[in-house]
mmCIF file of the N, C-alpha and C atoms, coordinates in Angstrom:
data_MODEL
# 
_entry.id   MODEL 
# 
loop_
_atom_site.group_PDB 
_atom_site.id 
_atom_site.type_symbol 
_atom_site.label_atom_id 
_atom_site.label_alt_id 
_atom_site.label_comp_id 
_atom_site.label_asym_id 
_atom_site.label_entity_id 
_atom_site.label_seq_id 
_atom_site.pdbx_PDB_ins_code 
_atom_site.Cartn_x 
_atom_site.Cartn_y 
_atom_site.Cartn_z 
_atom_site.occupancy 
_atom_site.B_iso_or_equiv 
_atom_site.pdbx_formal_charge 
_atom_site.auth_seq_id 
_atom_site.auth_comp_id 
_atom_site.auth_asym_id 
_atom_site.auth_atom_id 
_atom_site.pdbx_PDB_model_num 
ATOM 1   N N  . PHE A 1 1  ? 53.250 -47.790 6.717  1.00 0.00 ? 1  PHE A N  1 
ATOM 2   C CA . PHE A 1 1  ? 52.302 -48.575 5.927  1.00 0.00 ? 1  PHE A CA 1 
ATOM 3   C C  . PHE A 1 1  ? 52.899 -48.982 4.590  1.00 0.00 ? 1  PHE A C  1 
ATOM 4   N N  . GLN A 1 2  ? 53.622 -48.056 3.947  1.00 0.00 ? 2  GLN A N  1 
ATOM 5   C CA . GLN A 1 2  ? 54.188 -48.339 2.632  1.00 0.00 ? 2  GLN A CA 1 
ATOM 6   C C  . GLN A 1 2  ? 55.190 -49.494 2.703  1.00 0.00 ? 2  GLN A C  1 
ATOM 7   N N  . ILE A 1 3  ? 55.989 -49.538 3.749  1.00 0.00 ? 3  ILE A N  1 
ATOM 8   C CA . ILE A 1 3  ? 56.943 -50.635 3.900  1.00 0.00 ? 3  ILE A CA 1 
ATOM 9   C C  . ILE A 1 3  ? 56.201 -51.957 4.047  1.00 0.00 ? 3  ILE A C  1 
ATOM 10  N N  . ASN A 1 4  ? 55.157 -51.963 4.851  1.00 0.00 ? 4  ASN A N  1 
ATOM 11  C CA . ASN A 1 4  ? 54.378 -53.184 5.051  1.00 0.00 ? 4  ASN A CA 1 
ATOM 12  C C  . ASN A 1 4  ? 53.753 -53.678 3.757  1.00 0.00 ? 4  ASN A C  1 
ATOM 13  N N  . SER A 1 5  ? 53.337 -52.779 2.887  1.00 0.00 ? 5  SER A N  1 
ATOM 14  C CA . SER A 1 5  ? 52.708 -53.182 1.639  1.00 0.00 ? 5  SER A CA 1 
ATOM 15  C C  . SER A 1 5  ? 53.697 -53.839 0.681  1.00 0.00 ? 5  SER A C  1 
ATOM 16  N N  . LYS A 1 6  ? 54.978 -53.550 0.849  1.00 0.00 ? 6  LYS A N  1 
ATOM 17  C CA . LYS A 1 6  ? 56.002 -54.140 -0.013 1.00 0.00 ? 6  LYS A CA 1 
ATOM 18  C C  . LYS A 1 6  ? 56.631 -55.388 0.592  1.00 0.00 ? 6  LYS A C  1 
ATOM 19  N N  . TYR A 1 7  ? 56.281 -55.726 1.828  1.00 0.00 ? 7  TYR A N  1 
ATOM 20  C CA . TYR A 1 7  ? 56.845 -56.881 2.524  1.00 0.00 ? 7  TYR A CA 1 
ATOM 21  C C  . TYR A 1 7  ? 56.386 -58.164 1.852  1.00 0.00 ? 7  TYR A C  1 
ATOM 22  N N  . SER A 1 8  ? 57.321 -59.061 1.619  1.00 0.00 ? 8  SER A N  1 
ATOM 23  C CA . SER A 1 8  ? 57.003 -60.344 0.996  1.00 0.00 ? 8  SER A CA 1 
ATOM 24  C C  . SER A 1 8  ? 57.329 -61.472 1.977  1.00 0.00 ? 8  SER A C  1 
ATOM 25  N N  . GLU A 1 9  ? 56.301 -62.172 2.429  1.00 0.00 ? 9  GLU A N  1 
ATOM 26  C CA . GLU A 1 9  ? 56.526 -63.303 3.331  1.00 0.00 ? 9  GLU A CA 1 
ATOM 27  C C  . GLU A 1 9  ? 57.348 -64.394 2.644  1.00 0.00 ? 9  GLU A C  1 
ATOM 28  N N  . GLU A 1 10 ? 57.140 -64.552 1.353  1.00 0.00 ? 10 GLU A N  1 
ATOM 29  C CA . GLU A 1 10 ? 57.878 -65.573 0.605  1.00 0.00 ? 10 GLU A CA 1 
ATOM 30  C C  . GLU A 1 10 ? 59.374 -65.248 0.572  1.00 0.00 ? 10 GLU A C  1 
ATOM 31  N N  . LEU A 1 11 ? 59.715 -64.008 0.278  1.00 0.00 ? 11 LEU A N  1 
ATOM 32  C CA . LEU A 1 11 ? 61.127 -63.615 0.264  1.00 0.00 ? 11 LEU A CA 1 
ATOM 33  C C  . LEU A 1 11 ? 61.741 -63.672 1.653  1.00 0.00 ? 11 LEU A C  1 
ATOM 34  N N  . ALA A 1 12 ? 60.986 -63.277 2.663  1.00 0.00 ? 12 ALA A N  1 
ATOM 35  C CA . ALA A 1 12 ? 61.480 -63.339 4.041  1.00 0.00 ? 12 ALA A CA 1 
ATOM 36  C C  . ALA A 1 12 ? 61.780 -64.783 4.423  1.00 0.00 ? 12 ALA A C  1 
ATOM 37  N N  . GLN A 1 13 ? 60.887 -65.680 4.056  1.00 0.00 ? 13 GLN A N  1 
ATOM 38  C CA . GLN A 1 13 ? 61.095 -67.097 4.360  1.00 0.00 ? 13 GLN A CA 1 
ATOM 39  C C  . GLN A 1 13 ? 62.330 -67.631 3.628  1.00 0.00 ? 13 GLN A C  1 
ATOM 40  N N  . GLU A 1 14 ? 62.499 -67.255 2.367  1.00 0.00 ? 14 GLU A N  1 
ATOM 41  C CA . GLU A 1 14 ? 63.678 -67.684 1.610  1.00 0.00 ? 14 GLU A CA 1 
ATOM 42  C C  . GLU A 1 14 ? 64.960 -67.191 2.272  1.00 0.00 ? 14 GLU A C  1 
ATOM 43  N N  . CYS A 1 15 ? 64.950 -65.937 2.715  1.00 0.00 ? 15 CYS A N  1 
ATOM 44  C CA . CYS A 1 15 ? 66.124 -65.367 3.390  1.00 0.00 ? 15 CYS A CA 1 
ATOM 45  C C  . CYS A 1 15 ? 66.447 -66.134 4.661  1.00 0.00 ? 15 CYS A C  1 
ATOM 46  N N  . LEU A 1 16 ? 65.428 -66.380 5.484  1.00 0.00 ? 16 LEU A N  1 
ATOM 47  C CA . LEU A 1 16 ? 65.658 -67.094 6.736  1.00 0.00 ? 16 LEU A CA 1 
ATOM 48  C C  . LEU A 1 16 ? 66.107 -68.527 6.494  1.00 0.00 ? 16 LEU A C  1 
ATOM 49  N N  . GLU A 1 17 ? 65.576 -69.172 5.463  1.00 0.00 ? 17 GLU A N  1 
ATOM 50  C CA . GLU A 1 17 ? 66.012 -70.534 5.140  1.00 0.00 ? 17 GLU A CA 1 
ATOM 51  C C  . GLU A 1 17 ? 67.483 -70.533 4.710  1.00 0.00 ? 17 GLU A C  1 
ATOM 52  N N  . TRP A 1 18 ? 67.886 -69.537 3.922  1.00 0.00 ? 18 TRP A N  1 
ATOM 53  C CA . TRP A 1 18 ? 69.287 -69.421 3.496  1.00 0.00 ? 18 TRP A CA 1 
ATOM 54  C C  . TRP A 1 18 ? 70.196 -69.178 4.707  1.00 0.00 ? 18 TRP A C  1 
ATOM 55  N N  . ILE A 1 19 ? 69.773 -68.275 5.586  1.00 0.00 ? 19 ILE A N  1 
ATOM 56  C CA . ILE A 1 19 ? 70.558 -67.984 6.795  1.00 0.00 ? 19 ILE A CA 1 
ATOM 57  C C  . ILE A 1 19 ? 70.687 -69.243 7.646  1.00 0.00 ? 19 ILE A C  1 
ATOM 58  N N  . LYS A 1 20 ? 69.617 -70.013 7.766  1.00 0.00 ? 20 LYS A N  1 
ATOM 59  C CA . LYS A 1 20 ? 69.639 -71.252 8.543  1.00 0.00 ? 20 LYS A CA 1 
ATOM 60  C C  . LYS A 1 20 ? 70.633 -72.248 7.959  1.00 0.00 ? 20 LYS A C  1 
ATOM 61  N N  . ILE A 1 21 ? 70.658 -72.372 6.640  1.00 0.00 ? 21 ILE A N  1 
ATOM 62  C CA . ILE A 1 21 ? 71.583 -73.295 5.972  1.00 0.00 ? 21 ILE A CA 1 
ATOM 63  C C  . ILE A 1 21 ? 73.026 -72.842 6.171  1.00 0.00 ? 21 ILE A C  1 
ATOM 64  N N  . VAL A 1 22 ? 73.287 -71.565 5.960  1.00 0.00 ? 22 VAL A N  1 
ATOM 65  C CA . VAL A 1 22 ? 74.652 -71.038 6.051  1.00 0.00 ? 22 VAL A CA 1 
ATOM 66  C C  . VAL A 1 22 ? 75.197 -71.101 7.472  1.00 0.00 ? 22 VAL A C  1 
ATOM 67  N N  . THR A 1 23 ? 74.343 -70.740 8.460  1.00 0.00 ? 23 THR A N  1 
ATOM 68  C CA . THR A 1 23 ? 74.816 -70.677 9.846  1.00 0.00 ? 23 THR A CA 1 
ATOM 69  C C  . THR A 1 23 ? 74.679 -71.997 10.588 1.00 0.00 ? 23 THR A C  1 
ATOM 70  N N  . GLY A 1 24 ? 73.752 -72.844 10.162 1.00 0.00 ? 24 GLY A N  1 
ATOM 71  C CA . GLY A 1 24 ? 73.486 -74.083 10.881 1.00 0.00 ? 24 GLY A CA 1 
ATOM 72  C C  . GLY A 1 24 ? 72.684 -73.868 12.157 1.00 0.00 ? 24 GLY A C  1 
ATOM 73  N N  . GLU A 1 25 ? 72.153 -72.664 12.331 1.00 0.00 ? 25 GLU A N  1 
ATOM 74  C CA . GLU A 1 25 ? 71.367 -72.344 13.528 1.00 0.00 ? 25 GLU A CA 1 
ATOM 75  C C  . GLU A 1 25 ? 69.937 -72.863 13.381 1.00 0.00 ? 25 GLU A C  1 
ATOM 76  N N  . PRO A 1 26 ? 69.359 -73.404 14.462 1.00 0.00 ? 26 PRO A N  1 
ATOM 77  C CA . PRO A 1 26 ? 67.992 -73.934 14.421 1.00 0.00 ? 26 PRO A CA 1 
ATOM 78  C C  . PRO A 1 26 ? 66.956 -72.823 14.590 1.00 0.00 ? 26 PRO A C  1 
ATOM 79  N N  . ILE A 1 27 ? 66.739 -72.040 13.546 1.00 0.00 ? 27 ILE A N  1 
ATOM 80  C CA . ILE A 1 27 ? 65.832 -70.893 13.640 1.00 0.00 ? 27 ILE A CA 1 
ATOM 81  C C  . ILE A 1 27 ? 64.484 -71.207 13.003 1.00 0.00 ? 27 ILE A C  1 
ATOM 82  N N  . ASN A 1 28 ? 63.480 -70.461 13.416 1.00 0.00 ? 28 ASN A N  1 
ATOM 83  C CA . ASN A 1 28 ? 62.154 -70.542 12.812 1.00 0.00 ? 28 ASN A CA 1 
ATOM 84  C C  . ASN A 1 28 ? 62.211 -69.779 11.491 1.00 0.00 ? 28 ASN A C  1 
ATOM 85  N N  . THR A 1 29 ? 61.889 -70.430 10.388 1.00 0.00 ? 29 THR A N  1 
ATOM 86  C CA . THR A 1 29 ? 62.009 -69.799 9.069  1.00 0.00 ? 29 THR A CA 1 
ATOM 87  C C  . THR A 1 29 ? 60.680 -69.308 8.509  1.00 0.00 ? 29 THR A C  1 
ATOM 88  N N  . ALA A 1 30 ? 59.667 -69.200 9.354  1.00 0.00 ? 30 ALA A N  1 
ATOM 89  C CA . ALA A 1 30 ? 58.380 -68.666 8.890  1.00 0.00 ? 30 ALA A CA 1 
ATOM 90  C C  . ALA A 1 30 ? 58.595 -67.235 8.397  1.00 0.00 ? 30 ALA A C  1 
ATOM 91  N N  . GLY A 1 31 ? 57.962 -66.887 7.286  1.00 0.00 ? 31 GLY A N  1 
ATOM 92  C CA . GLY A 1 31 ? 58.192 -65.593 6.663  1.00 0.00 ? 31 GLY A CA 1 
ATOM 93  C C  . GLY A 1 31 ? 57.329 -64.450 7.158  1.00 0.00 ? 31 GLY A C  1 
ATOM 94  N N  . ASP A 1 32 ? 56.475 -64.703 8.152  1.00 0.00 ? 32 ASP A N  1 
ATOM 95  C CA . ASP A 1 32 ? 55.631 -63.605 8.620  1.00 0.00 ? 32 ASP A CA 1 
ATOM 96  C C  . ASP A 1 32 ? 56.496 -62.517 9.258  1.00 0.00 ? 32 ASP A C  1 
ATOM 97  N N  . MET A 1 33 ? 55.996 -61.298 9.203  1.00 0.00 ? 33 MET A N  1 
ATOM 98  C CA . MET A 1 33 ? 56.758 -60.124 9.636  1.00 0.00 ? 33 MET A CA 1 
ATOM 99  C C  . MET A 1 33 ? 57.185 -60.220 11.101 1.00 0.00 ? 33 MET A C  1 
ATOM 100 N N  . ASP A 1 34 ? 56.316 -60.717 11.960 1.00 0.00 ? 34 ASP A N  1 
ATOM 101 C CA . ASP A 1 34 ? 56.638 -60.824 13.380 1.00 0.00 ? 34 ASP A CA 1 
ATOM 102 C C  . ASP A 1 34 ? 57.805 -61.780 13.615 1.00 0.00 ? 34 ASP A C  1 
ATOM 103 N N  . ASN A 1 35 ? 57.787 -62.931 12.953 1.00 0.00 ? 35 ASN A N  1 
ATOM 104 C CA . ASN A 1 35 ? 58.869 -63.895 13.127 1.00 0.00 ? 35 ASN A CA 1 
ATOM 105 C C  . ASN A 1 35 ? 60.175 -63.354 12.556 1.00 0.00 ? 35 ASN A C  1 
ATOM 106 N N  . PHE A 1 36 ? 60.117 -62.749 11.390 1.00 0.00 ? 36 PHE A N  1 
ATOM 107 C CA . PHE A 1 36 ? 61.318 -62.199 10.753 1.00 0.00 ? 36 PHE A CA 1 
ATOM 108 C C  . PHE A 1 36 ? 61.993 -61.203 11.693 1.00 0.00 ? 36 PHE A C  1 
ATOM 109 N N  . PHE A 1 37 ? 61.203 -60.325 12.285 1.00 0.00 ? 37 PHE A N  1 
ATOM 110 C CA . PHE A 1 37 ? 61.719 -59.344 13.228 1.00 0.00 ? 37 PHE A CA 1 
ATOM 111 C C  . PHE A 1 37 ? 62.300 -60.036 14.456 1.00 0.00 ? 37 PHE A C  1 
ATOM 112 N N  . GLU A 1 38 ? 61.569 -60.993 14.994 1.00 0.00 ? 38 GLU A N  1 
ATOM 113 C CA . GLU A 1 38 ? 61.991 -61.676 16.228 1.00 0.00 ? 38 GLU A CA 1 
ATOM 114 C C  . GLU A 1 38 ? 63.318 -62.412 16.037 1.00 0.00 ? 38 GLU A C  1 
ATOM 115 N N  . VAL A 1 39 ? 63.473 -63.075 14.900 1.00 0.00 ? 39 VAL A N  1 
ATOM 116 C CA . VAL A 1 39 ? 64.684 -63.859 14.636 1.00 0.00 ? 39 VAL A CA 1 
ATOM 117 C C  . VAL A 1 39 ? 65.912 -62.961 14.457 1.00 0.00 ? 39 VAL A C  1 
ATOM 118 N N  . LEU A 1 40 ? 65.724 -61.791 13.871 1.00 0.00 ? 40 LEU A N  1 
ATOM 119 C CA . LEU A 1 40 ? 66.868 -60.940 13.540 1.00 0.00 ? 40 LEU A CA 1 
ATOM 120 C C  . LEU A 1 40 ? 67.090 -59.760 14.470 1.00 0.00 ? 40 LEU A C  1 
ATOM 121 N N  . LYS A 1 41 ? 66.151 -59.456 15.355 1.00 0.00 ? 41 LYS A N  1 
ATOM 122 C CA . LYS A 1 41 ? 66.162 -58.186 16.080 1.00 0.00 ? 41 LYS A CA 1 
ATOM 123 C C  . LYS A 1 41 ? 67.386 -57.935 16.956 1.00 0.00 ? 41 LYS A C  1 
ATOM 124 N N  . ASP A 1 42 ? 67.975 -58.970 17.551 1.00 0.00 ? 42 ASP A N  1 
ATOM 125 C CA . ASP A 1 42 ? 69.106 -58.716 18.447 1.00 0.00 ? 42 ASP A CA 1 
ATOM 126 C C  . ASP A 1 42 ? 70.456 -58.729 17.734 1.00 0.00 ? 42 ASP A C  1 
ATOM 127 N N  . GLY A 1 43 ? 70.453 -59.072 16.454 1.00 0.00 ? 43 GLY A N  1 
ATOM 128 C CA . GLY A 1 43 ? 71.681 -59.026 15.671 1.00 0.00 ? 43 GLY A CA 1 
ATOM 129 C C  . GLY A 1 43 ? 72.601 -60.219 15.841 1.00 0.00 ? 43 GLY A C  1 
ATOM 130 N N  . VAL A 1 44 ? 72.312 -61.111 16.781 1.00 0.00 ? 44 VAL A N  1 
ATOM 131 C CA . VAL A 1 44 ? 73.183 -62.265 17.028 1.00 0.00 ? 44 VAL A CA 1 
ATOM 132 C C  . VAL A 1 44 ? 73.275 -63.141 15.776 1.00 0.00 ? 44 VAL A C  1 
ATOM 133 N N  . LEU A 1 45 ? 72.136 -63.442 15.190 1.00 0.00 ? 45 LEU A N  1 
ATOM 134 C CA . LEU A 1 45 ? 72.129 -64.292 13.995 1.00 0.00 ? 45 LEU A CA 1 
ATOM 135 C C  . LEU A 1 45 ? 72.848 -63.610 12.828 1.00 0.00 ? 45 LEU A C  1 
ATOM 136 N N  . LEU A 1 46 ? 72.690 -62.298 12.705 1.00 0.00 ? 46 LEU A N  1 
ATOM 137 C CA . LEU A 1 46 ? 73.378 -61.571 11.639 1.00 0.00 ? 46 LEU A CA 1 
ATOM 138 C C  . LEU A 1 46 ? 74.887 -61.631 11.825 1.00 0.00 ? 46 LEU A C  1 
ATOM 139 N N  . CYS A 1 47 ? 75.344 -61.551 13.070 1.00 0.00 ? 47 CYS A N  1 
ATOM 140 C CA . CYS A 1 47 ? 76.782 -61.670 13.350 1.00 0.00 ? 47 CYS A CA 1 
ATOM 141 C C  . CYS A 1 47 ? 77.277 -63.075 13.013 1.00 0.00 ? 47 CYS A C  1 
ATOM 142 N N  . LYS A 1 48 ? 76.496 -64.080 13.371 1.00 0.00 ? 48 LYS A N  1 
ATOM 143 C CA . LYS A 1 48 ? 76.876 -65.462 13.062 1.00 0.00 ? 48 LYS A CA 1 
ATOM 144 C C  . LYS A 1 48 ? 76.905 -65.685 11.549 1.00 0.00 ? 48 LYS A C  1 
ATOM 145 N N  . LEU A 1 49 ? 75.975 -65.052 10.841 1.00 0.00 ? 49 LEU A N  1 
ATOM 146 C CA . LEU A 1 49 ? 75.968 -65.149 9.383  1.00 0.00 ? 49 LEU A CA 1 
ATOM 147 C C  . LEU A 1 49 ? 77.222 -64.512 8.800  1.00 0.00 ? 49 LEU A C  1 
ATOM 148 N N  . ALA A 1 50 ? 77.564 -63.329 9.276  1.00 0.00 ? 50 ALA A N  1 
ATOM 149 C CA . ALA A 1 50 ? 78.769 -62.652 8.787  1.00 0.00 ? 50 ALA A CA 1 
ATOM 150 C C  . ALA A 1 50 ? 80.002 -63.516 9.035  1.00 0.00 ? 50 ALA A C  1 
ATOM 151 N N  . ASN A 1 51 ? 80.087 -64.125 10.209 1.00 0.00 ? 51 ASN A N  1 
ATOM 152 C CA . ASN A 1 51 ? 81.233 -64.980 10.520 1.00 0.00 ? 51 ASN A CA 1 
ATOM 153 C C  . ASN A 1 51 ? 81.234 -66.269 9.713  1.00 0.00 ? 51 ASN A C  1 
ATOM 154 N N  . ALA A 1 52 ? 80.061 -66.764 9.349  1.00 0.00 ? 52 ALA A N  1 
ATOM 155 C CA . ALA A 1 52 ? 79.993 -67.958 8.506  1.00 0.00 ? 52 ALA A CA 1 
ATOM 156 C C  . ALA A 1 52 ? 80.467 -67.635 7.093  1.00 0.00 ? 52 ALA A C  1 
ATOM 157 N N  . LEU A 1 53 ? 80.146 -66.430 6.624  1.00 0.00 ? 53 LEU A N  1 
ATOM 158 C CA . LEU A 1 53 ? 80.547 -66.023 5.278  1.00 0.00 ? 53 LEU A CA 1 
ATOM 159 C C  . LEU A 1 53 ? 82.011 -65.602 5.221  1.00 0.00 ? 53 LEU A C  1 
ATOM 160 N N  . GLN A 1 54 ? 82.473 -64.941 6.275  1.00 0.00 ? 54 GLN A N  1 
ATOM 161 C CA . GLN A 1 54 ? 83.866 -64.502 6.358  1.00 0.00 ? 54 GLN A CA 1 
ATOM 162 C C  . GLN A 1 54 ? 84.342 -64.704 7.801  1.00 0.00 ? 54 GLN A C  1 
ATOM 163 N N  . PRO A 1 55 ? 84.915 -65.862 8.083  1.00 0.00 ? 55 PRO A N  1 
ATOM 164 C CA . PRO A 1 55 ? 85.323 -66.183 9.452  1.00 0.00 ? 55 PRO A CA 1 
ATOM 165 C C  . PRO A 1 55 ? 86.168 -65.077 10.092 1.00 0.00 ? 55 PRO A C  1 
ATOM 166 N N  . GLY A 1 56 ? 85.812 -64.776 11.335 1.00 0.00 ? 56 GLY A N  1 
ATOM 167 C CA . GLY A 1 56 ? 86.546 -63.774 12.095 1.00 0.00 ? 56 GLY A CA 1 
ATOM 168 C C  . GLY A 1 56 ? 86.162 -62.340 11.813 1.00 0.00 ? 56 GLY A C  1 
ATOM 169 N N  . SER A 1 57 ? 85.160 -62.127 10.969 1.00 0.00 ? 57 SER A N  1 
ATOM 170 C CA . SER A 1 57 ? 84.809 -60.752 10.619 1.00 0.00 ? 57 SER A CA 1 
ATOM 171 C C  . SER A 1 57 ? 84.131 -60.017 11.778 1.00 0.00 ? 57 SER A C  1 
ATOM 172 N N  . ILE A 1 58 ? 83.442 -60.742 12.637 1.00 0.00 ? 58 ILE A N  1 
ATOM 173 C CA . ILE A 1 58 ? 82.844 -60.159 13.839 1.00 0.00 ? 58 ILE A CA 1 
ATOM 174 C C  . ILE A 1 58 ? 83.576 -60.780 15.028 1.00 0.00 ? 58 ILE A C  1 
ATOM 175 N N  . LYS A 1 59 ? 84.370 -59.968 15.702 1.00 0.00 ? 59 LYS A N  1 
ATOM 176 C CA . LYS A 1 59 ? 85.214 -60.480 16.789 1.00 0.00 ? 59 LYS A CA 1 
ATOM 177 C C  . LYS A 1 59 ? 84.404 -60.856 18.024 1.00 0.00 ? 59 LYS A C  1 
ATOM 178 N N  . LYS A 1 60 ? 83.396 -60.052 18.367 1.00 0.00 ? 60 LYS A N  1 
ATOM 179 C CA . LYS A 1 60 ? 82.636 -60.285 19.585 1.00 0.00 ? 60 LYS A CA 1 
ATOM 180 C C  . LYS A 1 60 ? 81.142 -60.178 19.285 1.00 0.00 ? 60 LYS A C  1 
ATOM 181 N N  . VAL A 1 61 ? 80.431 -61.280 19.530 1.00 0.00 ? 61 VAL A N  1 
ATOM 182 C CA . VAL A 1 61 ? 78.988 -61.293 19.347 1.00 0.00 ? 61 VAL A CA 1 
ATOM 183 C C  . VAL A 1 61 ? 78.356 -61.125 20.729 1.00 0.00 ? 61 VAL A C  1 
ATOM 184 N N  . ASN A 1 62 ? 77.585 -60.074 20.885 1.00 0.00 ? 62 ASN A N  1 
ATOM 185 C CA . ASN A 1 62 ? 76.918 -59.814 22.163 1.00 0.00 ? 62 ASN A CA 1 
ATOM 186 C C  . ASN A 1 62 ? 75.644 -60.638 22.255 1.00 0.00 ? 62 ASN A C  1 
ATOM 187 N N  . GLU A 1 63 ? 75.630 -61.592 23.167 1.00 0.00 ? 63 GLU A N  1 
ATOM 188 C CA . GLU A 1 63 ? 74.462 -62.451 23.356 1.00 0.00 ? 63 GLU A CA 1 
ATOM 189 C C  . GLU A 1 63 ? 73.441 -61.808 24.297 1.00 0.00 ? 63 GLU A C  1 
ATOM 190 N N  . SER A 1 64 ? 73.818 -60.702 24.923 1.00 0.00 ? 64 SER A N  1 
ATOM 191 C CA . SER A 1 64 ? 72.939 -60.013 25.854 1.00 0.00 ? 64 SER A CA 1 
ATOM 192 C C  . SER A 1 64 ? 71.700 -59.488 25.141 1.00 0.00 ? 64 SER A C  1 
ATOM 193 N N  . LYS A 1 65 ? 70.585 -59.469 25.840 1.00 0.00 ? 65 LYS A N  1 
ATOM 194 C CA . LYS A 1 65 ? 69.346 -58.948 25.272 1.00 0.00 ? 65 LYS A CA 1 
ATOM 195 C C  . LYS A 1 65 ? 69.171 -57.461 25.581 1.00 0.00 ? 65 LYS A C  1 
ATOM 196 N N  . MET A 1 66 ? 70.173 -56.840 26.219 1.00 0.00 ? 66 MET A N  1 
ATOM 197 C CA . MET A 1 66 ? 70.089 -55.414 26.524 1.00 0.00 ? 66 MET A CA 1 
ATOM 198 C C  . MET A 1 66 ? 70.153 -54.634 25.216 1.00 0.00 ? 66 MET A C  1 
ATOM 199 N N  . ALA A 1 67 ? 69.304 -53.622 25.083 1.00 0.00 ? 67 ALA A N  1 
ATOM 200 C CA . ALA A 1 67 ? 69.134 -52.901 23.820 1.00 0.00 ? 67 ALA A CA 1 
ATOM 201 C C  . ALA A 1 67 ? 70.448 -52.363 23.255 1.00 0.00 ? 67 ALA A C  1 
ATOM 202 N N  . PHE A 1 68 ? 71.297 -51.767 24.085 1.00 0.00 ? 68 PHE A N  1 
ATOM 203 C CA . PHE A 1 68 ? 72.523 -51.182 23.535 1.00 0.00 ? 68 PHE A CA 1 
ATOM 204 C C  . PHE A 1 68 ? 73.491 -52.257 23.053 1.00 0.00 ? 68 PHE A C  1 
ATOM 205 N N  . LYS A 1 69 ? 73.459 -53.441 23.653 1.00 0.00 ? 69 LYS A N  1 
ATOM 206 C CA . LYS A 1 69 ? 74.310 -54.543 23.191 1.00 0.00 ? 69 LYS A CA 1 
ATOM 207 C C  . LYS A 1 69 ? 73.794 -55.076 21.853 1.00 0.00 ? 69 LYS A C  1 
ATOM 208 N N  . CYS A 1 70 ? 72.475 -55.141 21.716 1.00 0.00 ? 70 CYS A N  1 
ATOM 209 C CA . CYS A 1 70 ? 71.882 -55.573 20.448 1.00 0.00 ? 70 CYS A CA 1 
ATOM 210 C C  . CYS A 1 70 ? 72.250 -54.596 19.338 1.00 0.00 ? 70 CYS A C  1 
ATOM 211 N N  . MET A 1 71 ? 72.237 -53.318 19.652 1.00 0.00 ? 71 MET A N  1 
ATOM 212 C CA . MET A 1 71 ? 72.591 -52.304 18.647 1.00 0.00 ? 71 MET A CA 1 
ATOM 213 C C  . MET A 1 71 ? 74.047 -52.447 18.221 1.00 0.00 ? 71 MET A C  1 
ATOM 214 N N  . GLU A 1 72 ? 74.930 -52.851 19.135 1.00 0.00 ? 72 GLU A N  1 
ATOM 215 C CA . GLU A 1 72 ? 76.328 -53.097 18.757 1.00 0.00 ? 72 GLU A CA 1 
ATOM 216 C C  . GLU A 1 72 ? 76.416 -54.214 17.736 1.00 0.00 ? 72 GLU A C  1 
ATOM 217 N N  . ASN A 1 73 ? 75.635 -55.277 17.926 1.00 0.00 ? 73 ASN A N  1 
ATOM 218 C CA . ASN A 1 73 ? 75.621 -56.385 16.962 1.00 0.00 ? 73 ASN A CA 1 
ATOM 219 C C  . ASN A 1 73 ? 75.168 -55.891 15.598 1.00 0.00 ? 73 ASN A C  1 
ATOM 220 N N  . ILE A 1 74 ? 74.107 -55.128 15.581 1.00 0.00 ? 74 ILE A N  1 
ATOM 221 C CA . ILE A 1 74 ? 73.512 -54.697 14.318 1.00 0.00 ? 74 ILE A CA 1 
ATOM 222 C C  . ILE A 1 74 ? 74.364 -53.646 13.608 1.00 0.00 ? 74 ILE A C  1 
ATOM 223 N N  . SER A 1 75 ? 74.955 -52.757 14.370 1.00 0.00 ? 75 SER A N  1 
ATOM 224 C CA . SER A 1 75 ? 75.730 -51.680 13.751 1.00 0.00 ? 75 SER A CA 1 
ATOM 225 C C  . SER A 1 75 ? 77.155 -52.092 13.404 1.00 0.00 ? 75 SER A C  1 
ATOM 226 N N  . GLY A 1 76 ? 77.630 -53.172 13.985 1.00 0.00 ? 76 GLY A N  1 
ATOM 227 C CA . GLY A 1 76 ? 78.999 -53.624 13.718 1.00 0.00 ? 76 GLY A CA 1 
ATOM 228 C C  . GLY A 1 76 ? 80.036 -52.857 14.522 1.00 0.00 ? 76 GLY A C  1 
ATOM 229 N N  . GLU A 1 77 ? 79.622 -52.156 15.567 1.00 0.00 ? 77 GLU A N  1 
ATOM 230 C CA . GLU A 1 77 ? 80.544 -51.378 16.392 1.00 0.00 ? 77 GLU A CA 1 
ATOM 231 C C  . GLU A 1 77 ? 81.096 -52.230 17.525 1.00 0.00 ? 77 GLU A C  1 
ATOM 232 N N  . GLN A 1 78 ? 82.002 -53.162 17.179 1.00 0.00 ? 78 GLN A N  1 
ATOM 233 C CA . GLN A 1 78 ? 82.549 -54.039 18.205 1.00 0.00 ? 78 GLN A CA 1 
ATOM 234 C C  . GLN A 1 78 ? 84.044 -53.941 18.260 1.00 0.00 ? 78 GLN A C  1 
# 
């Protein structure tokens, strides 16, 4: 509950808009908590962001929706 009370839809939207600009990915930039989670949950976009900021920093982006592959994207264990 405490985390939810500190959540800012405005900041989430700003973050997603920045990620969209940097990566060029056609993502939904709505700042609601459900969308923010949905856009980032598999780690693919985060890997693309890292590679946009520092090319080649993520060697393999797992596009699979299998949970352990998503965790590899998020944890950086590639």
